[in-house]
Backbone bond lengths (Angstrom), bond angles and torsions (degrees), N, CA, C in turn:
res aa  C-N    CA-C-N  psi(-1)  N-CA   C-N-CA  omega(-1)  CA-C   N-CA-C  phi
1 A - - - 1.374 - - 1.509 113.43 -
2 Q 1.223 120.64 -11.72 1.467 126.77 175.65 1.417 113.71 -87.36
3 P 1.342 119.89 138.38 1.577 123.70 165.60 1.467 110.57 -58.40
4 A 1.324 105.09 147.87 1.623 111.46 175.17 1.491 108.72 -76.40
5 R 1.283 108.62 130.97 1.449 122.18 -178.75 1.365 119.23 -116.46
6 G 1.258 121.85 -4.08 1.461 128.60 -178.79 1.573 109.22 -59.51
7 P 1.326 113.70 156.50 1.468 117.08 176.22 1.470 115.97 -68.61
8 L 1.356 115.74 147.97 1.417 117.52 -178.37 1.485 108.32 -102.48
9 P 1.281 117.77 137.64 1.564 120.84 -175.93 1.476 107.95 -65.13
10 A 1.336 117.81 139.74 1.530 122.84 -175.09 1.667 102.63 -60.72
11 H 1.313 119.75 -45.36 1.433 117.08 -173.90 1.542 109.59 -60.89
12 T 1.275 119.68 -35.32 1.449 122.74 174.45 1.505 115.36 -66.78
13 R 1.285 115.94 -40.59 1.552 120.64 173.01 1.426 108.79 -59.68
14 A 1.391 121.79 -40.80 1.405 121.43 -173.25 1.522 110.93 -80.64
15 A 1.259 119.97 -29.75 1.480 127.78 170.88 1.665 111.53 -64.33
16 F 1.342 111.67 -43.38 1.435 114.62 174.43 1.604 113.82 -62.91
17 A 1.295 108.02 -40.48 1.560 113.92 -176.94 1.582 106.10 -62.11
18 A 1.441 115.61 -42.89 1.476 110.57 -179.00 1.505 113.13 -66.68
19 V 1.381 117.08 -37.62 1.460 118.39 179.97 1.537 110.48 -65.82
20 A 1.367 116.69 -41.42 1.401 124.16 -179.94 1.628 111.78 -56.36
21 A 1.330 110.64 -35.70 1.473 111.75 177.29 1.488 111.40 -68.81
22 R 1.366 115.32 -39.57 1.529 117.42 178.53 1.538 107.18 -67.66
23 V 1.171 120.45 -41.48 1.505 122.17 179.26 1.530 112.29 -61.82
24 G 1.287 115.58 -45.50 1.533 125.90 175.34 1.568 113.73 -56.70
25 A 1.367 111.54 -38.25 1.461 124.05 178.05 1.480 114.37 -67.13
26 E 1.417 112.13 -24.09 1.517 116.62 -174.98 1.499 106.68 -125.57
27 P 1.361 121.67 62.68 1.452 121.30 178.30 1.464 114.26 -52.33
28 G 1.317 115.88 141.72 1.438 125.69 174.18 1.689 109.28 78.45
29 R 1.172 117.67 -1.26 1.451 121.30 172.59 1.483 109.85 -70.54
30 R 1.453 112.81 127.62 1.465 115.87 179.83 1.536 109.56 -77.91
31 L 1.440 110.99 154.04 1.455 119.79 -168.72 1.514 114.10 -114.97
32 L 1.306 118.98 144.16 1.479 122.68 170.24 1.508 107.54 -129.10
33 L 1.229 118.28 142.72 1.435 124.15 177.12 1.579 116.61 -113.18
34 D 1.200 114.49 123.10 1.486 118.22 177.49 1.508 110.32 -106.93
35 A 1.351 122.24 83.60 1.454 132.66 -174.56 1.383 107.61 -72.53
36 G 1.308 121.34 128.93 1.455 129.67 177.25 1.622 105.23 65.62
37 C 1.299 115.93 60.47 1.427 120.91 -172.10 1.560 111.41 -80.12
38 G 1.293 119.12 -12.03 1.503 124.15 -174.48 1.413 112.91 55.84
39 T 1.297 124.15 -116.16 1.417 130.11 -171.48 1.617 110.21 -80.90
40 A 1.365 112.30 -2.52 1.479 118.14 -176.32 1.419 119.82 75.34
41 D 1.245 117.67 10.24 1.569 126.16 177.65 1.464 102.45 -64.57
42 S 1.252 121.58 -47.12 1.524 122.36 -176.70 1.521 110.88 -66.41
43 T 1.321 118.00 -31.68 1.416 122.27 175.79 1.449 111.17 -66.59
44 A 1.273 120.89 -47.48 1.429 126.49 177.32 1.673 109.47 -55.19
45 R 1.374 113.22 -51.32 1.406 119.72 178.45 1.569 111.11 -53.64
46 I 1.352 112.46 -53.33 1.498 114.94 178.92 1.490 115.06 -57.00
47 A 1.438 116.49 -45.28 1.430 116.70 175.44 1.476 115.37 -61.43
48 R 1.212 121.44 -33.90 1.562 121.69 176.41 1.470 107.04 -72.32
49 A 1.296 124.38 -30.27 1.445 121.12 179.15 1.510 115.22 -85.70
50 H 1.304 117.73 -9.80 1.515 125.69 177.60 1.577 111.95 -136.58
51 P 1.356 113.48 65.00 1.408 117.18 -176.12 1.577 116.90 -60.03
52 S 1.263 118.56 -18.27 1.484 119.43 -177.96 1.612 111.82 -89.95
53 H 1.413 114.10 -6.94 1.345 119.76 174.29 1.564 115.00 -95.06
54 L 1.396 114.15 159.32 1.483 118.21 164.18 1.472 108.51 -96.01
55 V 1.350 122.05 119.57 1.425 122.54 -176.50 1.531 104.96 -102.41
56 I 1.326 115.74 128.15 1.447 127.64 -176.88 1.454 105.64 -108.77
57 G 1.367 120.16 111.55 1.431 122.11 175.31 1.492 109.05 -104.31
58 I 1.379 112.43 141.69 1.597 118.60 -172.59 1.544 102.04 -133.28
59 D 1.271 110.88 140.09 1.531 121.61 166.12 1.530 109.12 -151.18
60 Q 1.301 112.92 152.40 1.486 117.55 -177.60 1.509 110.67 -90.85
61 S 1.462 119.46 -7.43 1.420 117.18 -176.62 1.508 111.51 -106.73
62 A 1.350 110.94 123.01 1.522 120.96 178.25 1.563 108.76 -61.90
63 A 1.307 114.64 -34.08 1.466 119.36 -177.54 1.427 111.48 -67.31
64 R 1.365 117.03 -46.57 1.448 117.68 -179.41 1.529 110.62 -67.08
65 L 1.193 117.85 -35.95 1.502 121.13 176.46 1.503 122.16 -80.01
66 A 1.441 117.63 -5.32 1.364 129.11 -173.36 1.498 114.67 -46.99
67 A 1.358 113.31 -50.00 1.512 114.28 -169.73 1.534 108.57 -72.89
68 V 1.358 119.50 -29.84 1.489 118.84 173.52 1.539 113.49 -75.02
69 L 1.244 118.26 -47.94 1.423 121.18 177.93 1.443 116.15 -63.06
70 E 1.240 115.36 -28.22 1.618 115.91 177.80 1.601 105.66 -89.38
71 G 1.200 123.00 -4.98 1.391 120.37 176.11 1.596 117.24 92.60
72 R 1.342 114.15 4.53 1.468 122.39 -177.58 1.477 109.18 -81.49
73 R 1.256 123.63 -19.10 1.601 127.06 178.46 1.551 106.62 -127.75
74 P 1.223 114.24 92.64 1.545 118.25 178.11 1.534 115.56 -59.99
75 L 1.485 117.33 146.28 1.348 116.79 175.84 1.442 108.66 -113.69
76 P 1.442 117.30 158.70 1.504 117.25 174.58 1.559 107.59 -53.81
77 P 1.346 113.86 158.26 1.543 118.89 179.58 1.446 113.72 -63.88
78 N 1.293 121.90 -18.77 1.520 120.94 178.69 1.452 108.18 -93.84
79 A 1.292 127.81 21.78 1.526 127.86 178.69 1.387 109.06 -123.68
80 V 1.308 117.44 148.82 1.447 129.36 168.54 1.421 109.13 -145.38
81 V 1.431 108.67 140.75 1.504 122.29 -177.91 1.513 116.20 -125.05
82 V 1.323 114.45 127.58 1.440 113.58 -179.47 1.497 107.29 -133.01
83 R 1.423 114.44 158.54 1.353 124.27 169.64 1.499 114.76 -87.70
84 A 1.274 121.97 107.68 1.403 126.85 -178.71 1.568 115.41 -149.16
85 E 1.318 116.05 165.75 1.396 122.00 167.72 1.537 106.21 -80.87
86 V 1.353 117.07 121.58 1.432 116.82 178.82 1.502 121.46 -56.56
87 A 1.251 111.92 -44.03 1.435 114.14 -178.10 1.597 109.86 -61.38
88 A 1.355 117.98 -45.95 1.405 122.51 -176.35 1.533 108.84 -65.28
89 F 1.368 115.57 -40.84 1.460 116.27 177.61 1.555 112.78 -62.02
90 W 1.324 111.45 -37.97 1.442 117.16 -177.95 1.512 109.83 -65.17
91 R 1.295 114.94 -41.07 1.554 119.93 172.21 1.417 116.37 -56.91
92 L 1.372 119.04 -47.37 1.422 126.70 169.57 1.510 116.15 -54.93
93 A 1.320 119.43 -40.93 1.370 126.55 178.81 1.545 109.49 -68.17
94 R 1.306 116.01 -45.62 1.445 122.53 175.72 1.465 110.84 -55.22
95 E 1.273 115.46 -50.40 1.443 121.81 178.56 1.522 115.09 -57.05
96 A 1.342 112.76 -40.10 1.470 119.70 173.91 1.496 115.55 -76.63
97 R 1.341 117.49 5.96 1.406 121.85 -176.53 1.495 118.71 58.88
98 W 1.395 117.64 29.41 1.386 119.48 175.37 1.522 112.60 -72.78
99 C 1.367 110.11 144.52 1.498 116.16 179.22 1.475 106.17 -120.08
100 F 1.385 119.94 122.57 1.349 121.62 178.71 1.646 109.30 -105.07
101 D 1.340 109.20 139.37 1.549 114.53 -173.28 1.577 105.22 -72.79
102 R 1.322 115.75 -38.15 1.475 116.83 176.15 1.511 108.28 -149.41
103 L 1.234 113.10 157.13 1.543 122.80 172.12 1.570 109.89 -115.20
104 Y 1.178 115.34 126.90 1.500 121.63 177.24 1.551 113.01 -111.04
């Protein structure tokens, strides 16, 4: 019944800020969340299946996301991937009043 009050990791705050800029630049765009996306293959598949949505892929592992984050594995234009702690990212999204059509 109590609100979450634990500290938010700095890298998750930075990741959220980057995604929030993208969400703010596309007002009204519907959102999908791919939590624990690993190498982001699932994020790319979801984005191709839902071209009208912005698909946000999140994983805590820099190693799993390396190919995407370093630009060696491109994503569809309606997808974004960040390294973040999922629970902390979710908390920030809730505070920002984001509504996701679906969580993967």
